[in-house]
Residue, then its C-alpha position, 0 to 999 in steps of 0.5 A: m266551218k262551212l257555216l262560218i264561211f257562208s255567213f262571212m260571204l253573205s255578210l260581204l254580199t249584204f255589205g256590198e249592196k248596202q245603200q250609201r248615205v246621201t247628202f246635199k250641199n247647197l251652194d246658193q251663190e253658184k246656183k246649184i245643189e251638189v248630191l254626194i253619195g258615200g261622201k263622193l260627188f255623184t251629181a249636182f242640180i244646177y239652176p243658173d240664170n243663163m241656162e234655159k232649163q235646170t239640169l243634173y250636171p255633171i253625173m259621175s259613176a261610183s268610181g268617179k268617172f264622167i257619165t256626162r259630156g263637159y261641153p258647153l259648161d266645162p269642155r274636155p279634149f276631143e269632145r263634140t261642140d254640137h247641140p249646146h242645149q244638150v247639157g247633163l240630164w234634163l226633161n223638156f219638149g220640142n213642141v208645147n203650144g208651138l214653142d220649142f223648149w228642147n232646143n233653146s240655148f245661148a246659141i239662139a239669135a234674139s230675133e228667133k227667141p220668141k219661137y222658144g220656151s224656157i223653164k224658169f227655176r222657182k224654188v227648192v220645195s224640200e230636201n230629205p237626205r235620209k230618203g235621198e229626195l230633192v224636190a224643186s219647182s219651176d215654170w214653163v214660160d214663153i219669151n214674155g214670161k207667160v206661164l204655160l205649166n207649173e212643174v214640180t219635180t222629185f228626184v230620188f238619188s241612191g247608191t250602193g258600192d258600184q251602182r248609182t240611181i236617179e228616179r225623176t218624177s215630174d208633175l206638170t200642171a197646166v196654167q192655160q190650155v197646153t198641147f204637146n204636139e208630137n215631136k222627136e225632140g224630147l222628152l228625157g234627155l241625157r248627153v253622155d261622155r265621149a267614151f259612150e259615143e259610137p266611134a266617128t268614122q267620117a266628118e258629120k253634119f248636125l243642125d245646131a240649136s240655131g238651125k245652122e248646119t255644123v260640120v263635125p270632123v272625124l274625132n279622136n276615137d281613142g276609148v270611144n266604144g259605146v253600144y246601145r241595146n234595148a229589151k227587144g234585142d236591138k243594138g247600136g243605131a237600130v234602137w233609134s225610133t223603137r219602143s222599149p221599156w228600157v234602153a241600155l248604153r254600155a262602154t269601157d272607160k279606162g278599163e272599167v265597164i259601165t252601163i247606163v240604163v234609162f227606164d220608162h215607167p209603165k204609167n207614163p203616156n204611150y208606154p213604152a216610149w220611143s228611143h231617141a238615142r243617137g251614136y253621137g252621144l244623145f241618150a233620150t227617151n220620148n213618150l210623145g214622138g209618135r209619127n216622128f219615129d214611126k210613120n204608122a204610129t197613132t198621132v200623138k196630141l196630148t192636151i191638158n186643160p187649166g188645173e189638170h196635170i200629167i206626170f212623167k216618171y223615169k229611172i236612170v241606173i249607172g252600174g257595171d257590166l249589167t246583163d239583160a236579166e239584171i236590167n229586166e229585174l230592175a225594170r220589173k221593180f220599177k212599177d210604183 
């Protein structure tokens, strides 16, 4: 009898951790590819012509709750309307040959556009639902369309009953000599839903993408309860500017505990990355921040010559009330 009960419990455990089927839905007219896990929308790779980069948007938990902010594409009540360039999950940088790829958006005045770079979508290279793999290519260009970098990014999507995972590997090949000069605006960015923000206690000022100071009033804090932590034991605002192999963001959304974890890969330059995570909802990790985060850090200046390439790899896990031990085990497995 005990053996039967044990076998039954084991089968339940195995079933609960079984990988769910990944499918892709191509919506060419809408310029996006939806990613479904277990038949439910998880995210979409979007590449509209009116955005300065491609991004994963929206991103959903296994239970169907929003992980990402809606603004500016689909605003929701009580959201902040700052930083319109922060959409979904993306990768770019604030100083590439002097061009700012990070802050570029519709909010930039035409007269200022020459100071910014864009990432132009080229094509979907391949789709492999069996592996949950989507590969896309793009170019990093200046205002005149001159190419600095060719990018080939491989996304691997997966999910179990209550967990969702994204692995992003971006291979950047220089077309001309390219220098990444240390800058705090980078590198992998995620703008989260209001539930994951820290509660606002007073009016705050932010610089928007056009450089204008924006006053953000005290917002409705109902359900706002996000708390950051990292592998070093730092919590809340203390994670900003620290280096850690992973940073987690935990919140309770409508009674459900959800934890988002961003993992840096050991082979990335300057591992472990500096955290560019802010209480207002920006959850970023930056391997090229250097002295912008720590005045005593070694200067970061990464130059690649034509034909040379560099790879950045990250993993994002969205799960339940993940413990440090569980996260450390996931980090240990994220090595290849």
